[in-house]
C-alpha positions as CSV (number, residue, x, y, z in Angstrom):
1,X,77.3,202.2,111.2
2,X,79.3,204.3,113.5
3,X,76.8,206.0,113.7
4,X,76.2,203.8,114.0
5,X,74.3,206.1,115.0
6,X,73.1,207.8,117.9
7,X,72.3,211.1,118.7
8,X,69.3,216.0,118.6
9,X,68.6,219.2,119.6
10,X,67.6,219.9,123.3
11,X,65.5,222.6,124.7
12,X,68.2,222.7,127.6
13,X,71.8,221.3,127.7
14,X,73.0,219.2,130.6
15,X,75.8,220.7,132.5
16,X,77.4,218.6,135.5
17,X,78.6,220.6,138.4
18,X,75.2,221.9,139.3
19,X,76.5,225.0,140.6
20,X,75.6,228.8,140.4
21,X,77.2,232.1,140.1
22,X,74.7,234.4,141.0
23,X,74.4,236.2,144.2
24,X,71.2,236.9,146.0
25,X,70.7,240.3,147.1
26,X,71.4,240.5,151.0
27,X,69.2,243.4,151.4
28,X,66.1,241.6,150.8
29,X,65.1,238.6,153.0
30,X,61.8,238.5,150.9
31,X,63.8,237.8,147.6
32,X,66.0,235.5,149.3
33,X,63.6,233.2,151.1
34,X,61.7,231.9,147.9
35,X,65.2,231.1,146.7
36,X,66.2,229.4,149.8
37,X,62.9,227.3,149.7
38,X,63.4,226.4,146.3
39,X,67.1,225.5,147.2
40,X,66.0,223.4,149.9
41,X,63.6,221.3,147.9
42,X,66.3,220.6,145.3
43,X,68.2,219.5,148.1
44,X,65.5,217.2,149.4
45,X,64.9,215.7,146.1
46,X,68.7,214.9,145.3
47,X,68.8,213.2,148.6
48,X,65.8,211.1,148.1
49,X,67.0,210.5,144.6
50,X,70.4,209.0,146.1
51,X,68.6,207.0,148.8
52,X,66.0,205.6,146.2
53,X,69.1,204.4,143.8
54,X,71.3,203.4,146.4
55,X,68.6,201.1,147.9
56,X,67.5,199.7,144.3
57,X,71.6,199.1,143.9
58,X,71.7,197.0,147.1
59,X,69.3,194.5,145.8
60,X,71.1,193.9,142.8
61,X,69.8,192.5,139.7
62,X,67.1,189.4,139.8
63,X,69.0,187.3,137.2
64,X,67.8,184.1,135.5
65,X,69.2,181.6,133.1
66,X,68.6,182.1,129.5
67,X,71.3,179.7,127.9
68,X,74.6,178.1,128.6
69,X,76.8,180.1,130.8
70,X,74.1,183.1,130.4
71,X,71.6,184.8,132.5
72,X,69.0,187.8,131.6
73,X,67.1,190.2,133.3
74,X,65.0,193.4,132.9
75,X,66.1,196.2,135.3
76,X,63.5,199.3,135.6
77,X,65.2,202.7,135.5
78,X,63.5,206.2,135.2
79,X,62.5,207.5,132.3
80,X,63.8,210.9,133.4
81,X,66.9,210.7,135.9
82,X,66.2,214.0,137.1
83,X,62.8,212.3,138.4
84,X,63.6,209.3,139.7
85,X,60.3,208.6,141.3
86,X,58.7,209.2,138.3
87,X,57.7,206.9,135.4
88,X,60.1,203.7,134.6
89,X,61.1,202.1,131.8
90,X,63.0,198.3,131.3
91,X,66.5,197.9,130.1
92,X,67.3,194.3,128.8
93,X,70.2,193.2,130.3
94,X,72.4,190.1,129.7
95,X,75.6,188.5,131.4
96,X,78.1,186.0,130.1
97,X,79.6,184.4,133.4
98,X,83.4,184.6,133.7
99,X,84.9,180.9,132.5
100,X,87.6,181.6,135.1
101,X,85.1,182.6,138.2
102,X,88.1,182.0,140.7
103,X,90.1,184.6,139.3
104,X,86.9,186.9,138.5
105,X,88.0,190.8,138.4
106,X,84.6,192.1,137.9
107,X,82.1,192.7,135.0
108,X,83.0,194.0,131.6
109,X,80.1,196.0,129.7
110,X,80.0,195.8,126.1
111,X,78.4,197.7,123.7
112,X,78.7,197.0,120.1
113,X,77.1,200.3,118.4
114,X,74.4,199.9,116.2
115,X,72.4,201.0,118.3
116,X,71.4,198.5,120.5
117,X,72.1,194.7,119.9
118,X,74.0,194.6,122.9
119,X,72.2,191.8,124.4
120,X,72.2,189.6,121.2
121,X,75.9,190.3,120.7
122,X,76.6,188.7,124.3
123,X,74.3,185.7,123.4
124,X,75.9,185.1,120.1
125,X,79.5,186.1,121.0
126,X,79.7,185.6,124.7
127,X,82.3,183.0,124.5
128,X,84.7,185.2,122.3
129,X,84.0,188.3,124.3
130,X,84.8,186.2,127.7
131,X,88.1,185.3,125.8
132,X,88.8,188.9,125.3
133,X,89.1,189.4,128.9
134,X,90.9,186.1,129.5
135,X,87.9,184.6,131.2
136,X,88.2,187.3,134.1
137,X,84.8,189.3,133.5
138,X,81.4,188.7,133.6
139,X,80.5,190.2,130.1
140,X,77.5,192.2,130.6
141,X,75.3,193.7,127.6
142,X,72.4,195.8,127.8
143,X,70.1,197.2,125.1
144,X,70.0,200.9,125.6
145,X,67.2,202.7,126.6
146,X,64.9,203.5,123.0
147,X,66.2,200.4,121.1
148,X,66.6,196.7,121.1
149,X,64.5,194.8,123.8
150,X,64.4,197.5,126.3
151,X,61.8,199.9,126.3
152,X,62.0,201.2,122.6
153,X,61.1,203.8,120.1
154,X,57.9,202.9,118.1
155,X,56.8,204.8,115.2
156,X,53.9,202.4,113.7
157,X,51.3,200.7,115.6
158,X,51.3,197.4,113.7
159,X,54.1,195.6,111.5
160,X,51.4,195.8,108.5
161,X,51.3,199.7,108.6
162,X,55.2,200.1,109.1
163,X,55.8,197.6,105.9
164,X,53.3,199.3,104.0
165,X,55.1,202.8,104.8
166,X,58.2,201.5,103.4
167,X,57.2,199.2,100.6
168,X,58.3,201.7,97.9
169,X,61.3,203.3,99.9
170,X,64.5,203.9,97.9
171,X,67.2,206.1,97.8
172,X,66.3,209.0,95.2
173,X,68.1,210.1,92.3
174,X,65.9,212.7,90.8
175,X,64.4,216.1,92.1
176,X,61.0,214.7,92.1
177,X,61.8,211.4,93.7
178,X,63.8,213.6,96.5
179,X,60.8,215.9,97.0
180,X,58.9,213.0,97.5
181,X,61.2,211.1,100.0
182,X,61.5,214.4,101.8
183,X,57.7,214.2,102.4
184,X,57.7,210.8,103.5
185,X,60.7,211.5,106.0
186,X,58.5,214.3,107.5
187,X,55.7,211.8,107.7
188,X,58.0,209.4,109.5
189,X,59.0,211.9,112.3
190,X,55.4,212.9,112.7
191,X,54.5,209.1,113.3
192,X,57.5,208.7,115.9
193,X,56.3,211.5,117.7
194,X,52.8,210.7,117.8
195,X,53.5,207.0,119.2
196,X,56.7,207.7,121.1
197,X,57.1,211.4,122.0
198,X,57.5,211.1,125.8
199,X,60.2,208.7,125.3
200,X,61.9,210.7,122.6
201,X,63.0,213.5,125.3
202,X,64.7,211.0,127.0
203,X,66.8,208.8,125.3
204,X,70.0,210.9,124.6
205,X,73.4,209.1,125.5
206,X,73.6,211.3,128.5
207,X,70.6,209.4,129.8
208,X,72.3,206.0,128.8
209,X,75.6,206.9,130.4
210,X,73.5,207.3,134.0
211,X,71.6,203.9,132.9
212,X,75.3,202.4,132.5
213,X,76.4,203.8,135.8
214,X,73.2,202.4,137.6
215,X,74.0,199.2,136.1
216,X,77.8,199.0,137.3
217,X,76.4,199.6,140.7
218,X,73.9,196.9,140.4
219,X,76.4,194.4,139.5
220,X,78.6,195.5,142.6
221,X,81.6,197.0,140.8
222,X,83.1,200.4,142.2
223,X,84.5,201.4,138.8
224,X,83.5,200.4,135.5
225,X,85.2,198.0,132.9
226,X,83.8,198.9,129.4
227,X,84.5,197.6,125.9
228,X,82.8,200.1,123.4
229,X,82.5,199.6,119.5
230,X,81.5,202.2,116.7
231,X,78.6,203.9,118.4
232,X,79.4,202.5,121.8
233,X,82.4,204.8,121.8
234,X,80.3,207.8,122.0
235,X,78.5,206.1,124.9
236,X,82.1,205.4,126.4
237,X,83.5,208.9,125.9
238,X,80.0,210.4,127.4
239,X,80.4,208.1,130.4
240,X,84.1,209.1,130.9
241,X,83.5,212.7,130.9
242,X,80.4,212.7,133.3
243,X,82.0,210.1,135.7
244,X,85.9,210.1,135.0
245,X,86.4,208.7,138.7
246,X,84.2,205.9,138.1
247,X,86.4,204.2,135.3
248,X,88.4,201.4,135.8
249,X,89.3,200.2,132.3
250,X,87.8,201.3,128.9
251,X,88.5,200.2,125.2
252,X,87.1,202.6,122.4
253,X,87.3,200.7,119.0
254,X,85.9,202.4,116.0
255,X,85.8,206.0,117.2
256,X,83.2,208.6,116.9
257,X,84.7,212.0,117.2
258,X,82.0,213.3,119.8
259,X,82.8,217.2,119.1
260,X,81.9,216.5,115.4
261,X,78.8,214.5,116.3
262,X,77.3,217.1,118.7
263,X,77.5,220.0,116.4
264,X,74.5,218.4,114.6
265,X,73.6,215.6,112.1
266,X,75.1,216.9,109.0
267,X,78.4,218.1,110.7
268,X,78.6,214.8,112.4
269,X,78.1,212.9,109.1
270,X,80.3,215.0,107.3
271,X,83.1,213.9,109.8
272,X,82.4,210.3,109.9
273,X,82.0,209.9,106.1
274,X,85.1,211.7,104.8
275,X,87.1,208.5,104.5
276,X,84.3,206.4,102.7
277,X,84.9,206.7,99.5
278,X,88.7,206.1,99.7
279,X,87.6,203.1,101.5
280,X,85.8,201.9,98.6
281,X,88.9,202.7,96.3
282,X,91.0,200.7,98.6
283,X,88.6,197.7,97.9
284,X,88.6,198.3,94.2
285,X,92.5,198.3,94.3
286,X,92.8,195.2,96.5
287,X,90.5,193.4,94.1
288,X,92.7,194.2,91.1
289,X,95.6,193.0,93.0
290,X,94.1,189.9,94.2
291,X,93.4,188.8,90.5
292,X,90.4,186.7,88.9
293,X,91.0,184.0,91.1
294,X,90.0,185.8,94.2
295,X,88.1,188.8,93.0
296,X,85.4,188.2,90.2
297,X,85.5,191.9,89.2
298,X,89.1,191.4,88.1
299,X,88.8,189.3,85.1
300,X,87.5,192.1,82.6
301,X,90.1,194.9,82.7
302,X,90.9,197.6,85.0
303,X,88.6,197.2,88.0
304,X,87.9,200.8,88.9
305,X,86.5,202.1,85.5
306,X,84.4,198.9,85.1
307,X,82.6,199.7,88.3
308,X,82.6,203.6,87.8
309,X,80.8,202.7,84.1
310,X,78.2,200.6,86.0
311,X,77.5,203.2,88.3
312,X,77.2,205.8,85.9
313,X,74.8,203.5,83.9
314,X,72.6,203.0,86.9
315,X,72.2,206.9,87.2
316,X,70.6,206.9,83.9
317,X,68.3,203.9,84.4
318,X,67.9,200.7,86.5
319,X,68.5,197.3,85.5
320,X,67.2,193.9,85.6
321,X,67.0,192.2,88.7
322,X,65.2,189.0,88.3
323,X,66.4,186.7,91.1
324,X,66.5,189.5,93.4
325,X,64.6,189.0,96.6
326,X,62.0,190.3,95.9
327,X,62.5,190.3,92.1
328,X,62.5,193.4,90.2
329,X,65.1,196.3,89.1
330,X,68.3,197.3,90.6
331,X,68.6,201.0,91.0
332,X,71.3,203.5,91.7
333,X,70.1,203.6,95.1
334,X,70.1,200.0,95.6
335,X,73.6,199.9,94.2
336,X,74.9,202.4,96.9
337,X,73.2,200.9,99.8
338,X,74.4,197.4,98.9
339,X,78.1,198.9,98.8
340,X,77.4,200.5,102.2
341,X,76.3,197.1,103.6
342,X,79.5,195.2,102.4
343,X,82.0,198.1,103.2
344,X,80.3,198.2,106.6
345,X,80.6,194.5,107.0
346,X,84.5,194.4,106.6
347,X,86.6,192.3,104.3
348,X,85.0,189.0,105.0
349,X,82.0,190.1,102.5
350,X,84.1,192.1,99.8
351,X,84.4,188.7,97.6
352,X,80.4,188.6,97.5
353,X,80.6,192.2,96.9
354,X,82.6,191.9,93.8
355,X,80.5,189.2,92.7
356,X,77.4,191.1,92.8
357,X,79.2,194.0,91.2
358,X,80.6,191.8,88.4
359,X,77.1,190.4,87.7
360,X,75.3,193.8,87.6
361,X,77.9,194.9,85.1
362,X,77.0,192.0,83.0
363,X,73.1,192.9,83.1
364,X,72.0,191.2,86.4
365,X,71.7,193.3,89.2
366,X,69.7,190.4,91.6
367,X,72.8,190.2,93.8
368,X,73.2,194.1,94.2
369,X,69.4,194.5,94.6
370,X,69.2,191.8,97.3
371,X,72.1,193.2,99.4
372,X,70.9,196.9,98.9
373,X,67.4,196.1,100.3
374,X,69.0,194.2,103.5
375,X,69.8,198.2,104.6
376,X,66.1,199.0,103.9
377,X,65.0,196.1,105.9
378,X,67.5,197.0,109.0
379,X,66.9,200.7,108.9
380,X,63.0,200.5,108.9
381,X,62.8,198.0,111.6
382,X,61.3,198.5,115.2
383,X,63.0,195.7,116.6
384,X,66.2,194.7,114.8
385,X,69.1,196.8,115.3
386,X,70.0,199.7,114.2
387,X,66.2,200.3,113.1
388,X,64.0,203.2,113.4
389,X,65.4,203.6,117.0
390,X,68.6,204.4,115.3
391,X,66.9,207.7,113.8
392,X,65.5,208.9,117.4
393,X,68.9,208.3,118.9
394,X,70.7,210.0,116.2
395,X,68.2,213.0,116.3
396,X,68.5,213.0,120.3
397,X,72.6,213.5,120.1
398,X,73.1,215.1,117.1
399,X,70.1,217.2,116.1
400,X,69.5,218.5,112.5
401,X,70.5,222.4,112.3
402,X,68.7,223.0,109.4
403,X,64.9,222.4,108.3
404,X,63.6,219.8,106.0
405,X,63.9,222.5,103.2
406,X,67.4,222.4,103.3
407,X,67.7,218.8,102.0
408,X,69.2,219.9,98.7
409,X,72.1,221.6,100.4
410,X,72.8,218.7,102.9
411,X,72.5,216.2,100.2
412,X,75.0,218.0,97.8
413,X,77.4,218.5,101.0
414,X,77.3,214.8,102.2
415,X,77.6,213.6,98.6
416,X,80.8,215.6,97.9
417,X,82.3,214.2,101.1
418,X,81.2,210.5,100.2
419,X,79.2,210.0,96.8
420,X,78.0,206.6,98.1
421,X,77.4,206.8,101.6
422,X,76.2,210.7,101.5
423,X,72.9,210.1,99.7
424,X,72.0,207.2,102.0
425,X,72.8,208.9,105.2
426,X,71.0,212.1,104.1
427,X,67.9,210.3,103.4
428,X,68.1,208.0,106.5
429,X,69.5,209.9,109.1
430,X,69.5,213.9,108.1
431,X,66.0,214.1,106.8
432,X,64.2,212.4,109.6
433,X,66.0,214.5,112.2
434,X,65.2,217.8,109.9
435,X,61.7,216.9,110.8
436,X,62.2,215.4,114.2
437,X,59.1,216.4,116.9
438,X,61.2,216.2,120.2
439,X,64.2,217.8,121.5
440,X,66.4,215.8,124.1
441,X,66.0,217.3,127.6
442,X,69.5,216.1,128.9
443,X,71.7,215.5,126.1
444,X,75.4,216.0,126.7
445,X,77.8,218.2,124.6
446,X,81.1,218.3,126.4
447,X,83.7,218.6,127.6
448,X,85.3,216.0,126.1
449,X,88.7,216.0,127.7
450,X,88.4,214.2,130.8
451,X,91.4,212.5,132.6
452,X,91.0,209.1,134.2
453,X,93.0,207.4,136.8
454,X,93.9,204.6,134.2
455,X,94.6,205.1,130.7
456,X,91.9,204.7,128.1
457,X,92.9,202.5,125.2
458,X,91.8,203.8,121.7
459,X,92.0,201.5,119.0
460,X,91.7,203.2,115.2
461,X,91.7,201.0,112.2
462,X,93.6,202.7,109.5
463,X,91.4,202.0,106.4
464,X,88.2,202.3,108.3
465,X,85.3,203.4,105.9
466,X,82.8,204.3,108.7
467,X,84.8,206.2,111.6
468,X,87.9,207.5,110.1
469,X,91.2,206.8,111.8
470,X,91.8,210.5,112.2
471,X,89.1,210.2,114.7
472,X,91.2,207.6,116.8
473,X,94.1,209.9,116.8
474,X,92.3,213.1,117.7
475,X,90.2,211.5,120.4
476,X,93.5,209.8,122.2
477,X,94.9,213.3,122.1
478,X,92.0,215.0,123.6
479,X,91.4,212.7,126.6
480,X,93.6,213.3,129.5
481,X,94.8,209.9,129.7
482,X,94.8,207.9,126.6
483,X,96.8,205.6,124.5
484,X,96.3,205.2,120.7
485,X,96.7,201.7,119.2
486,X,96.9,201.5,115.3
487,X,95.4,198.9,113.6
488,X,96.7,198.4,110.1
489,X,93.6,196.9,108.5
490,X,90.6,197.6,106.3
491,X,87.4,197.3,108.3
492,X,85.1,199.3,110.3
493,X,86.4,198.2,113.6
494,X,89.2,196.0,114.3
495,X,86.9,192.6,115.2
496,X,86.0,192.7,111.4
497,X,89.5,192.5,110.4
498,X,91.0,190.2,112.7
499,X,94.3,190.7,114.6
500,X,95.8,188.5,116.9
501,X,98.0,191.3,118.0
502,X,95.1,193.7,118.6
503,X,93.4,191.1,120.7
504,X,96.7,190.3,122.8
505,X,96.9,194.0,123.5
506,X,93.2,194.5,124.4
507,X,93.3,191.3,126.9
508,X,96.4,192.4,128.5
509,X,94.8,196.1,128.9
510,X,91.6,195.0,130.4
511,X,93.1,192.5,132.7
512,X,96.3,194.1,133.7
513,X,96.0,197.7,132.8
514,X,98.9,197.5,131.0
515,X,98.7,199.6,127.5
516,X,100.8,198.8,124.5
517,X,103.6,201.5,123.9
518,X,102.6,204.6,122.4
519,X,103.0,204.2,118.6
520,X,102.1,200.5,118.1
521,X,101.0,199.4,115.1
522,X,99.2,195.8,114.6
523,X,98.9,194.1,111.4
524,X,95.7,192.3,110.5
525,X,95.9,188.5,110.5
526,X,95.3,188.0,106.9
527,X,94.6,190.5,103.7
528,X,91.2,190.9,102.2
529,X,90.5,188.5,99.5
530,X,92.4,185.7,101.3
531,X,90.4,182.7,100.7
532,X,91.0,181.8,104.3
533,X,90.1,185.3,105.7
534,X,89.0,185.3,109.1
535,X,90.5,182.1,110.0
536,X,93.1,182.2,112.8
537,X,96.9,182.0,111.9
538,X,98.4,178.6,112.5
């Protein structure tokens, strides 16, 4: 999710001008001398850091082939960029070579949110990403620090212990269940701190922005070209505001509002989820319009009341799920999780969601239960995005402002914002952060209004259930030089509801730095529940 999640409470907040307004007393050389010595030490350290990173950048990246048109590498970076000579961590990096090398412009860095998953995205979708840049860029993905195949957060010393811990995990519906899960999330936070405590202080998005700037230098680009999706938009905005003069082109699609996000976990998700239920209502309405031939839910009376009756039934008691994986029962929490999975994935999965809801309404919850458990599997993994590193990254940039004892108030607030996403996010993101054992040393909290030489292209999908369209509008206004492109679609981010218009505008911008006119609206290629949804227009 867009939120996909990237974000905590810092014992110190980064500022980036490194200036001081205090004056030393002119009458006291005894007071002045220690300050001068400290200043000299800082200057020397800064110079050494610059020399070290410049020398490393001059060597470039040692790429090795890892597939057709693909090259991979591991790049060492400082755990703490303020101590470049200290402990190092590794970043997994991949690139898909430009298909038109004779017309190559440079590299295009991509981040799909998640968090992490960037290396896998380039491996799986390198050809389409190459096409997005009209074959003019090497497409570079990197798994951000703390996640994926880079040095990543671990909360368990073995897969067996992790599986045992999450074996009976579910979204609670009663006070007794909630208190048990509250204790469990506190135990999870403690385990993460015991195993990954040192790393947890240095995985904020400010650290990732510094990594990205270093990688930019290593590939030889004077300025950054970047495509950020969902949580990747927070990385892009952080980079832009830390290094505004180093941006060549930047696309932000499915926008996280950084102001709300850095106010804390609760505020950040209250912002992100405020359109989620309306998105689900849109799914129900479009299903009704599609009719029973295209939407399984549409054959037994009005769709919305039928689904509401199912959810009310599940709040009272679970129903059988005999062919679920594994077999068992469908709980209310499983049903919410299944809806989150399918709404986040976009209209391509909506016919399946409709079929799962219809079967559950008829007494077989197997499909919904299996889909809901996908969320638990993904969110509890130490290796697959978003996984447990997603919790750690959320807590780094968007720390909880209340302790774990406030779970009832937070749950009530987020459930009022979204009855579907609210309980899921409360227990998977806010509750662990409320007990989190580490505070980021370097998180960036603004300002967010930097102006770049070339405009930034901001893409907002009108009916996005995870990152509301209003975030894109607000971000485009807030940045000093940005253009908003509206995608008149139904997905979380435009690629999940394909639009030839969006693709064309994005390619023209990345290659020629030409933005669409202000106010441009791009339709989706096809409507949800179209039998050939996702296929290109003839």
